[in-house]
N, C-alpha and C positions, 0 to 999 in steps of 0.2 A: 413663538408660542410653544409651551411645553407639550410634548406628545410622547406617549409610551407605546412601544411596539414590543410584542412578545413573539419570539421565534424559537429556534432550537440551538442550544449551546453545543458547539462541536469541539472547541478547544478552550480550556479554562484560562481565566485572567480577566481582571477588570481594568479598563482604561478610560481615560478622558482625553478627548481631542477634537479637532475639527474634521468635518466630513470632506472627502474628495469623492464626488460622484462620477462614476464611469458608466455611461449608457451602454446598452447591449451592443454586441459586436455586429454592427451593420455598417457597411462601407457606403456612406452617403457621398457619392462623388458625381457631380454633374457631367453630362456628356461634353467632351472637349476633344479637339483635334490638333495635330501638329503638322508642320511643313517638313521638318527634318526628321524623317523616320529613323535614320541610322543613329542620330544623336539620342533619340528617345529610347531606342533599343539598348544603346550603351548605358544610358541612365538606369534602365531596368536591370541589366546584367550586373552593374555595379551594386545595386541594392541587394540582389541575390547573393553576391559575393560577401557583402557586409553581414547579412543574416546568417550565412553559413559560418562565418567567423564567430558570431555570437554563440551559435550552437556549440562550436568547438570549445570556446571558453567555458561555457556552462558545463559541458561534459567533463572538462578537466577539473572543475570544482566539485564534481560529484563522485570522487573516488572513495568517499567515506560512507557514512551511515545512510545517506540519502540516495545513493546510486540506484538502488532497485526501484524505489517508488517514483523517482523523477526521471531516471534514465530511460525507462521504457517509453515515456511520452516524448522525450527529446529525440529518441531514435525514430519514433513514428513521424515526428515533425521533419526530421532530416530526410526521411524517405519521401515524404510528400514534397519537400523542397526540390528533390531530384527527380520527381515524377515527370517523364517526358510529355505526358498528356497535358499537365499543367503548364510546363515551360513552353512547349511548342504552340499550345493554344494562345498563350500571351503574345508570343512572337507573331503569330498569324494575325491576331487582332490588330496589332500595331501596324503591321505591314499592309494589310488589306484595307483596314478602315481608317488608317492614319490617326488612331486613337492615342490619347495620352496614356502613359503607363498606368496612371491611377485609375482611369476609366476602364482600361483593359483588365486590371485586377478585379474591379467590381463585376464586370461582365463574366469573367471566368469563374469568379467565386459563385455568382448566382447560378451559373450553368451547372457547376459541379455539385453545389448544394441541392439543386433540383433533382439531380440523379440520385444522390444519397437519400433525400427525403422520400423518394418513391420506392425505396427498397422495403421489402417485407421484414427483413431482419432488424430488430431493434438495436443491436450492437452496431451494425453498420450505419444506421441512421444517426446514432450518437456521435459518429466521427465528423459530423458537420462542425462541431466545436473545434476539432483539430484543424480543419480547413480554415476556419475563421482565425485561429491563432497564427497560422503561418501567413495568411494574407495580411493580417494586421501587422505582423513584423515587417513584411515587405513594404507595406504602405508607409510605416514609420521610417524605414531606411531610405525610401525615396526622398523624404523630406529632411533627412539627416537629423532626426530627433529620436529620443528614446521612445520605445514602445509605450503604450498607454499608461504603464505603471510609473513613469517618471514623475518626479516632483511630489512624492507622497510622504517624504520624510516627516515624521512627527504627526502624520494625519491618519485618519481611519478611512480605508477604501470601502466604498459602497458600490456594489456592482451586481450584475445579473448572475454571473458565475465566475469561478476562479479555477484556472488550470494548475495542476501541481507544478508545472514548469515555472509558473510565475511566482510561487510562494517564496522560493529561495531568493529571487531578485527583490521581492518586496521587503523581506526581512533585511537584506543587505542595504536597501535604500532607507531603512528606518521607519517603515510603516508600523503603526502601533497595533492595528487590528484590522480584520476584514469582515464585512457584512455582505452576504449574498442573498439575492431574492430566491434563488433555487438552491439546489444542493442537498446532500444527505450527510448525516453524522457519520456514516460508514463509508463514505467515498474516499478515493485515493487522496484527494485534497485535504479532507478532514484528518485522515491518518497522518499525513505529512505535517499539517499544522500542529498537531499534538506533539509530534517529534521535535518540532522547532520551538515549542512553547509559545506559539503565536496565537493570540486569542482569535477565535473564528466563530461567527454566528451564521447559521444557514437557515433557509426557509423563511426569510423575512420578506414575504410576498409583497408588502406595501412599501418597502423601503425606498424603492426608486421613485415612487409617486409622492412620498411624504418628506423625503430628505433632500436638501439642496446643498450645493457646494458652500462650504464655509459654516454650515450649521454646527453648533457645538453638540457633541454626542457623548453620552456615557454608554459604554458597551461592556456587558458581562458575558464572556464566552462560556461561563459555566452554566448559567441559567437561561441564556438566550435573551436576556433583557436588553432593550435598546431605549434610551431616553433622549429625545431631541430637546435642546435648550433646557437642561436640568435646572431645578430650583435649588435653594440652599439645602433643603432636606435631602434631595437626591445627591448633592455633592458630598454631604457628610456621610451618606450611606456608601457612596463610591469609595471614599477614603477608608472607611471601615473595612470594606471588602478587599481593597488593595492591600491593606495591612494584614488582613487574614491570609490572603494568598501568599504574601511574603513570609509570614510566620510559618505557614504550612511548608513552604520550600525548605526553610531552616530545619523544621522538625523532620522532614523527610530525609535530609542529609544526615541526621543522626542515626537513621536506620541502615546506613550503608554496611555496617558490620554486624547488625542484629540478625538473629535467625528468622527465617520465614516459618514461624511456629504459631499455631492457633492457641486460643485461650486454654483449651483442654490438652495442650501438649503434643499435638500432632504436627510433625514437620511436613511442610509442603515444599516440594522441589521446584525452584524457579530457575528455568533455563532461559538463556538469552538468544534471540534471533540475531544473526550477524551476517555481514557480507564483506567486511574489511578489517584491517588491523585495528583501525580506530574503534570499531564496534567491539572487537575482542578485548581491547584494553579497557573500554568502559565497562563491559560485562564483568571483567575480572575485578575491577575496582569496586563495583557495586555488590560483589559477593555472590554472583550468579553461580548456580551449581555446575554449570557447564554451558556449552552451546547446544541448544536444542534444535536449531535449524541454521545451518550455514549455507547460504545461497551461492551456488557456483556460477549463476548466469552472468555475473558481472564480468567474468573472464572472457565471455563470448560477446556480450553486448557492447563492450567498450573497445572492441578490436575489429579490424576489417579482415583479419585472418584467424583461422581456428587455432586456439592455443595447443601446443604440443604437450606431450606427456611431461616433459621436464618443467615447463612453465606451470602446469597445473600442480605438479608435485610440490614445487617450491611454495606456491600459494597455500596449499593445504597444510604442508609441514609447518609453515610459519604460524598458522592459526593454532595448530596443535601445541606448538611450543609456547605460544602466547597464553594459553590457558593453564600452563604449568601443572599438568597432571589431571585436570578436570576433563571430563569426556566432551568430545566435539562430535556433533552429529552433522555429517556432510550430506546434503541433498544432491542427488544426481540432477543432471541438466533439466531445467524446466523452461524451455522457450516455446513459443507458439502463442496462439490467441492474441492478446494485446502486447506481448513481449516480442517486438520485432528485433532482429539482429542484423548487423551489417555484413555478416559472412554469407548470407543467403541460406543459412541452415534451416530456418523456419520456412515452411512452404508458403509461397505467396498466393494471394487471391483465393484463399479457401472460402467456400460459400458460407460456412458457419464456423469461424475460427475457434470460438470458445468450446466447440464440441469436436474440434478437428485433431490434427496430428500434433500433439504437445505432450510434454512430460515423458513418461516411460514409453509411450507409443513412438515418439520420435527416436528415442534412444535405441529401441529394438529394431527400428527400421535402418538405423545407421550403426550397425554393430561394431564396425571398426572404430568409429568415434567413441562409442560407449565403452569398448574394451580399453581404449586409451585412458578414459576418465577413471574407470575402475582401477586400472594399474596405478595411477597417480594416488588415488585414495588409499589403496592397500599399502603402498610404499610409505605414505604419511603415517600410517598406524605404527610404524617402527619407532616413532618419536613421542607417542603418548596414546591414550585410549581414544579410539575412533569408532563411531557407528555410521553405517551407510543407510540413507533414507531415500526411498523411491517415490516420486510424485505421480499423481494422476492414475493410480492403480485402479483398475475396474474389475479384475477377475484373477482367479487362482493361476491361470496359465502364465500370466505376465510375471508373477513373482517366481514361479518355477523356472522360467527362462532366465530371469536375472540371477537367481541363485546358481544355476548351472554355469552361467558365464563367470560369475564371481569365483566359483570353485576352480574353473580352468585358469583364471588369472592368477589366483593364489599359487596354484601348482607351477605355473610358468615362472613366476617371480621367485619361488623357492629354488627352482632349478638354476636360476640366474644368480642366486646368492644374495638377494636383497633381504634386509631386515624387515620384519613385520610382526604384528601381534599374532598370537596363536589362534585366537578366534575373534572375528570381526562381526558384531551383531548386524543383522540386516532387517530393516523395517520398512513399512509401507505407510504412506500418507493416506488416510481414509478421508477423502474429500469428494468422492463420487458416490451417489446413493447406492449404486449396484454393489460397490465394494462393501459398504456398510451392511447391506442386506445379506450378501453372500459370505460375510466374514466367518461364520461358523465353519464353512467348508474349506477355508484356507488359512485360518489363524495359526494352524500347526506349522506352516512353513515360514512364519514370521517370528522374529526374536523380540520385536517391540512395535508399537503403533504410535503414530502421531496424527491427531485429528485436525485436518485443515478446515477450520470452520468457515472461512471466507467463501471458498468455493462450495463447500458442502451445503451451506445455507442457500447460496445462489442456485445451485442445481436442484436442490430438493424443492425449493419454492418456485422454480422457473422464473426468477426475477433477477435482472441485471442490477447489481448494486450501484452502478454508475449512471443508471437511467433515472434522472431526477423526477420524472413523472410517476415513477413507481416507488419513490422513496419510502412511502408508508407501508408498502408491502414487503420490502426487504427488512426482515427483523429476525434476530436469533430467538426472540421471545415468541415463538410459535410452537404450539403443542407438538407438531410433527418433528421439529428440530430437537426439542428437549427429549422426546421419547427415543429418537434415534441415537442421540448422545448417550442416554442412559443405557440403551441396549449394547452399544459398543463398549462402554466402560465396564458394565456388568460382565460381559463375556470375557474381556481382557483380564479382569480380576479373577474370574473363575479359572482361567487357564494360566494364571500367574505370569501374564505378559505385562511389561511396562507400557503404560499408555499416557500420553501427554496431549494437551490441546494447545494449538497455536492459532494465530489469526487474531482478529480484533476482539473476540470474546475473551481471550486470555488477557488482553491488555486493558480491559475495562474494569476498574476497581468495583464498580456498582454490581457487576455480574459475578464477582468472586464468590459470594455466598451460594449463588445458584450452582456454580460449577462444583463447589465442594459438596453440596447436597447430592449432586449426581454421582459422587464418588471419586472425582478427580483429585489426585494429589500431586500432579505435575503440570505445570503451566510453562509455555514457552512464548516469550514476548520481546518486543523491542526494548533495549536498555532504557530508553527515555521514560518508560512508564513502570519500570521494575519497582522502584521504591514506593510508588502509590499502591501498587498491587500488594507489596509486602505489608504495608500498613493495614490494608483491608484484611489480609489473612490474619494478622495479629489481633484483629478485633472480632474474629469469628470463633464460634464454638462448633467444631467439626461434628462431634457426636450429636448435638442438638439438631444441626442441619440435616444430617443423615436420617435422623428419626422422623423428620418431617417431609422426606422426599415423596412418600405416597400421596400426600396432599398436592404436591407440585405436579405429579404425573397425572392426577385426576383433572387438572385444569383443562378446560375445553376451549379456551380462547385467550387472546392476549391480555384482556382485562383481568381474567382470573389469575393469570401468571403474575401480573403486576400486584394484585392483592396478596398473593403468596409472598412476594418479595417485601411488601410493606409489613406483613405479619412476622415473617421469619428471616428475612434477608438483611435486616439492619445490622450494622457492625458497630462495635464499641470503639472508642478512640484508643489507638495502640499506645 
């Protein structure tokens, strides 16, 4: 019987296929015992070995554009898989209770999940999903079958939630689209799905109750529309949408060499976010103005040893050479919070990691490590224009300390005879509310600014963007967010400082008019969405948007901001 469900489109595309329903991650295993304890332990350890191998294979496949978004989750899962408490607990259950490995997994999962669920910190409570992912992989390996994602080629996966680590596997297996009961349009999974051009619908709260295995579905990842057992009219509409999406991709490809220029002739600088040679090559091919954010974490996250100066220098130099004279902005190390690393660099067991030792805080604590990284960056500047960007800045003192160290590094390298640029701009990521508020007092020690909207919105609103129960509260369309952005941009413009915005706000074509109205003329985003943003820019009138910014800043709630966007934020076809 035909049924229409409306949810939230998180990654565009219209598909038609059969549903594969995957129920929530609950390990329903009956209590069972074994006689041969040693054989059961060997079976468990074999499964652990298999899952570790799967992790390594996935890591090897993530050396390119997806390394940052997916790699941090794989690293966390690898750490959980090596957790002595988890492994010893399983061994003890099998030895003492003669339980099967399957039932021991269930008992251990429930015990650990109970501990996490009782924690006050929402971030730590959300790590239950990671426990479930690891336990699910182990359970699948015990039975020598693919984890729950197997067998979905040509189908549409309907599930409660989806982890970023699964999306790459799903796409490789031929899944056509994903529908989740929970989730947020701004989650890591949604961001990754858009990068993969994999249609995704989130927040379909009734999907698991209303959709069964084998049901024919039409799913539109742009509008969030889900139709079960579509009729002839629905099928014609789907074919029309599919043709429109295909036509749109062709039109976007024609913009590869077109300028990012508004209708009234204002050039908007589009930088690319990157972390690999592949990203750099794509950014260059799409006509990016340069690299606005080169993440250095992958050198640390993908190795069990700290990279030395030479290894870092070669990586940074290759990026600079790859951009053939266009500026490359290299961000200093940003590990901590949910970015675990295998070197032990990030501090373990922090009570509140999102507010802990991360970004510049970690760099200043590990000054020898920081000096090594700065040396590599300065040496790379001899091969093309480089800017250095510092993450998680919260006060003036941090930037003064970084500038002093950079000055010493430059002097040392000059004495050693290394080639380098005469002046290397030093900037700060404005992603902590205290930095935004205190900016008038230290903008003088900055050469440029980059607004990190993902963390700025999260910290300003005190909302974890990956907490599904708070999905409606995490939004950049909040009066406080817009006023803070306006204040940062206005100050930067008055002081003639270059300012860009990165994060998901920059990558959303719908938000382009709003950002231009606030005075931004530089955006830094993943190459996957660069052409869509360029098209949106080419349909905007910069002067008209700026003239209407007072009305935007008077908006007192999300509804008022949405009305402003309807009235002034529409763009014409480029």
